[in-house]
N, C-alpha and C positions, 0 to 999 in steps of 0.2 A: 040453155046453149046459147052461146052469141056465135053466128057465124059473121066473119066478115072476108070478103074478096078487096084485096088493097094491092096497087102496086108499091112495092117496098123492098129494103135491104134489111138485113138481119146480120147483128153482131151478138155473140154469147161472149161474155166477159167472166172468167170464173179462173180453176186450175189450168182449163184450156181455153184456148181461144179459138172461134170460127168464124167466118164473113160468108154472109150468101147476097150478092150482087143485086142491084135492082130489077125486080120482075115481078110480074102479077104472079100473086101466091092466095093461098084460104088460109087464114087464121081463125082456130077454134078455142073458143074460151069457156072454159065448161065450168058448171057449178060449183066444184070442189075446189077452183081456183087455177087450174093448172093450164098451162098455154101452148098450142102447139102449131107449128107452120108446115104445110103442104104444099107440094105442088101436083100438076096434075098428071103425073108420068109413075104412079105408083099407089097402091090401093091398102099398103099396111104401114108404112114407115114415114112417121115424118121427117121434114129436111133437119128441123131444130126442134126442141120442148123445153118447157119448164114445169116440173112437176110439184105440186103443191108441198108445205104449204110458201104460198108466192103471193105477192100483191101486185095488182097492175097500175102503174101512174099513165094517164093520158093528157099529155101537153101539146101547145100551140110549137110548132118550130119550124120557121121559114128562114130555110137558106142551102144553097144550090138546087132549088126547085122544091125542096120537099115543104109539107104542109102541117107535118104533125110528127111528133115521137113519143114511142111508147115503150115505157120501162117497166119491166116485168123483175121484180126482185125475190130472190128465195130468201123466205122467214130465217133460215138456219144460216145457211152458208153465205148468205150477202150475193151468189152469184147472179148474174144481171144477163137480161135477154134484152137488148134494144133493137126495137124495131122504127126505123126512118121510112115514113109514107109519104109518097110524091101524091097518091090519088085513093081515094076510096071510093071502089065499086059497087060496093054491096054491103049492106050493114044491117042484121036482121037478129032476134031473139027468141028464142023458144022454149017452154017449160018441159022438159020430157019425162018429167017425175022419177019415181025408184025403177030401177032397170031389173028386174026379176034375175038376171045372170044368164051366162050360158049353162044351158043344160047337158051335160056328157052323157052319152050311151050308158048304158047299166054296167057294162063290163069296166069302162075308163072310169065312171066314177066310184065302181067299190075298189078298183085298183087305188086310186087316191083314199080312199077309206083306209083301208089295209094297211098300206105303207105307211101312213101317217100313224096309224096305231102301233104299228110294228116297224118305227124308222130305222132301230139298230140292227134291220136287214141289210142294210147298207154298210154298215161297219161298225165295230164298238165305239160308242163314245158319242153317237150320233143322238143330238135330242132336237125336238120339232118347235119349232117359233111359232108357226100357224098352217094351216091348210087357206087355200083360196086368197094367199097374201094380195092386198090390193095395190094396182099401180094406175097411173095416167092412161095406160095402153092396155088395161084388163090385169085380171086375178092371175097371179103364179099358182100352179097347183100345189106345190110346196114348198114352205121355205123352211130350213133347218140350219143345225149347225153342226159340224163334224166334231172330232175327238181333239183338234186342234182350236176350237171355237171358232174355224172360218164359217162364213156363211156361203151355204149351198141352196141354190134354185134349182127347183126338180119339175121338169114337165113331163107328164105321163100321157101317155099314149095306146091303143091297144096296137094298131100298126104305126110304128116310126117310120114317116117317111122325111124328105127333105124339108117339108113345108113346116113340119114340127121342130127341126132344128133352126130353121128361121124362126119361128115364133120364139122360140127360148132364146136365141142371140138376141132379140130385141129387147125383151125383157133383162138379161145382164146388162145392156147397153146402158138402161134406165136406173136398174138398181145400184150399177157402180156409179152413179153419179151422187147417192146418198153415203155421206162421210160416215155414218151410223152403221151401214152394212157393209161397205167395201173394205176388202175387196170379196166378189161374190162370183163363186165359181158355179159352172152349170153342170147339170145330170139328166142326161135324156134318157128316161126309163119307159119301157113298151116290151108287149109280148114278144113282139117280132120287130127287128131294126132291119128295114132295108140297107143293103151295102152302101148305095150311093149316101145314103142318110148318116152311116157310120162313118163315110170316109169325110162328108164335110163337119161334122160333127167333131172328128179327132183333129183335123184342119182349125178348127175354131178354139180347140183347147177345151171341148166338151166332152164328158166322161159317158159312156154309153153303159147301161144296164138292162141285161133282159130279165124280165120279169116272169115267174111262174105263178099263173093265176091258180091253178089249183094247189099251189103248195102254200101260197098265201092265204087260200081260204083254208086251209089244213091250220094253219097258223090261228086263224080266228076259231075255227072249231075247238082246238086242243091245245092252243095256248103253249105251242112248242114251235121252234124254230126248224125249217127244212133244213 
């Protein structure tokens, strides 16, 4: 992983356009090729990013006080993330190796396994794409398709709270940038969903599903739907 702290502006050019004015920012360049731009005011969501496959081109650029321009180009869509850099304050690289991944607690991990195995619990015609679908900001618990072949991202929690809805929202923002998956809708699934989380999910167009762990285990043991 390469970590760069630089004074830069950022422009996203693609289906949508976005501009971040000149300011000090953290730039993360990961081994998978993904690039994300961060501020110092949030712990979870980058200001902008490009998910793989993508390529980074660094070049000198002396105009309006700038010293360099970095262009990140997506390998499939051709969308670009353009960083105009005035000053590089820090630039270092570290080899992190293979990450073992997030270890869910026993109930959450088993819920994910059971729901993936019996994905039609969510409705007739649902088909599994895969569990732990990888993204630049972490794996989505389950990615599947509904009866209309639309992509559905599912976040599974034992207790559904606002932070889980926020997590799923970040995944949806990223997945909907992929033309091979979009449009992607979300399902927030938990044994118990707090009222505030349900309100937030509904406001963001995310469906909520309450999971009966004992009934799902019954599916596993008896091979029948509850």
